[in-house]
N, C-alpha and C positions, 0 to 999 in steps of 0.2 A: 577816388584818384585825385581829389582836390590837392592842388599844388604839385601834382606829379610832374609838371613841366620842369621843376627844379632839377630833376634827374637828367635832363637832356640839354645841358648847357652847351652852347656853341660860342666860344670866345675866339673868333677868327677875324682876320683882316678882310677888307672888301676888295679882293683881287678879282674874283670871278663874278659873272653876272648871276649865276645860280649856284648855291651851295646846299647840298642835301645830305641827310644822314637818317639812319633807321636804328632804333634801339629796342632791346627786349628788357622787360622789367620783371624781377623775381623778388619774392618775399619769403624769407625763412623757410619753414617746413612746407609751405604751400607751393613752392616752385614758381614757374612763370605765371604772372598774373596780368601782363599787358604788353602792348606794343605801341611805340610812338614813332612818328615820322615828322621830320622838321625840314624847313626850306627857307633860305634867304634869297630874295630876288632883288637885284639892284638895277635901276635904269633911270637915266637922266636926273641924277642927283636925288632920286627918291628910292626908298626901300620898302620892302614888305616881308615880315617874318611870319610864317605860319607853322603851327604845330598841331598835329592831330594825334590824340592818345586814346586808346580803347582797351577795355579789358578783354581777356581771353580765357578760355577754359572754364573752370569752376567759378573763377572770379567774375566772369561775364554773366553767368547764370545768377549768382548771388547779388550782383550789383544792378540787375535789371538792364543788362546790355549797355552799361554806362560808356559814354563817349565824351571826350572833351576836345574843344578847339580853342586855340589861342592865336590872336593876331596882333601884331604891332606894325603900324604903318606911319611913315613920316618922311622927313627930308634928311639929307646928308649935308652937313655944313662944310665950309672950306677946309677944315682941319680933319675931315673924314669921320666926324662924330655923328652917330645916328641921333636925330632929334624927333621924338615921336609926336605925331598929331593925335593919334588915338591908340588905345589898347583895349582889346575886347576878349572876354572869356565867355565861352558857351559850354554849358553842361547839359547833356541829354541822357535820359534813361526812361525805362518803362516800369510801371507798377500796376498791381492788380487792384481794382476798385469795383466792388459790387459785381464781381464775376467778369468784369471786362478789363482788358489791357489798355492802360491809359498812358499816353505820352506826356512826360514832364520835361520841360525845357526852361533853362534859366540863362538869359543873355545879359551880361553886364558890360557896358561900354564906358570907358573913361576918356574924356576929351580934354586935351591939354590947352591951356592958355598961358604960354611961356612968358609973354610980355607982362602980364599982370600976376604971374605966379599963382594961378588958380586952376582947379581941377573940377570938371563937371561930370556927373555920372548919369547915365541913362540905363534903366533896368527894365527888362521885359520878362515876365514870368508866364509860362503856359502850363496848364494842367488840363489835358483833354481839349475841349473846345473853349475853355475859359482862359482869357488872356488879360493880364494887367500890365500897365505901363507906369513908370515913375521916373521923374527927372529931378535931380537935386544937386547940391554942391558937394564936392568930395570932402572927406574929413581932413585931408592934408594934400599939399602939393609936393611933387618931387620932379626933378628934371628928366628922369628916365622911367620907363616901365621895366618890368622884370626881364623881358626879352632884350630890349635895346641895351640895357645895362651890361648884360653878359657879352653881347656882341661888341660893346665898346671897351671891353677889358683890355684889348690889345693896345688901345690908345691911352686908357687911364692907368694901366699897369704896363709900362714900357717893356718890362721883362716878365716872362711867365714864371720866373723864380721868385716866389713871394717870400720875402725875408722879414718884412715888418707888417704889423697890423694896419689895415685901412678900413675906413667906414664909408659906405655909400648909401644912397636912398633911392628907392624905386617903388612906383605904384605896382601893386600886385604882390608885394612882400608882406611883412607883418602889418596888421590892420591899424596899429597906433600911429606910426610915422614912416613906415616903409624902410626902416633901418636894416642894413645888411653889413655884417662884419666879415672881412676877409683876413685870414690869419695863415701863417706858415704851417705846413704839414711836412714833417721830416721822415716819418716812418712809412715804409712802403708795404709792410706786412699785410695790410688790409686788402691789397690788390693782387689779383692773379698775374697781371702784367707788371713786371718790375721796371719797365722803362716808362718815362713820362715826367711831366711837371705836376707837382702836387700842391694843392691848396685846401684849406679848411674854410668853409663858408657857413656862417651862422645867420639864419634868417630871423631869429628872435621871435619864433612863433611855435606853438605846439603842433606842428604838422604831423598828422596821423598819430597824435598823442605821444610823439617823441618829446624829449625834455625841452629842447629849445630850437628844433629844426636845424640840426647840425649835419652838414653835407661834407663828405670827403670827395674831392674831385681830382681826376687824373687826366691831364691834357697831353696830347701829342705835340711834337715840335711845331706843327703848323697851327696850333691853338685849338684844334678840334677835340672835344671831350671824348675820351675812349671808355672811361668808366666813371660812375658816380655812386656813392653810397649814402643813404639817409640813415643815420645811426639811431639805435635804441628805440625801435617802434613797438609800442604795446608790449606784449610778453613774448613775441615770436622772433625777435632779432632785428635785422637790418633789411631795408629795401635797397635793392641793387639794380642799377641800370648799366647796360653794356652795349657798345656799338656792335651791330651785326652786319651793317651794309653802309 
């Protein structure tokens, strides 16, 4: 479920203190493979976005009960833009080793230095009782992480009607420079729900062995994502995310 978070985009304005949504994820002939929950909390000009994604059914068994957590935390500037202090991704699963079930956990934390335009990375890896820690400079700097960027869309894209191509950069997107391309999407045939605002998001990375990480996104009038499709994954079709709560 690496990068699965891209299926649960919330591009909404900061009106309420807490905004939450729940999504189911399905994959071609395999049906439902996961559930994701997301929340945005705003208080005293500070924000925190959290997302928890986990596999379900047969996918849960095959992935070693894989779970992922994503956190973006930071400040809100005077223009209402989210400015991240850090972005953290945690992946946890279980594997069998010499007849024993072993916990494997990978925590990667990106710390932003916006004044100097630098990014610092702290990574902790655990396999059973063995734990390693590494601290290094990031490969590139970007003003947003993946979560803050999509929550900032309502400010960066004044209209949800995307008519021209735009380019953004976010930590947590493609590994080279974090580039994300947003393009118009005019055909609604891909979606079961015919209402909504459509856009095409190119992450420029081979997410799940897809060609270039192409996402089709359907937003409600309030900016909340109601459906998302990751195109052309492996040999089995598309990964689809749909709001259920």
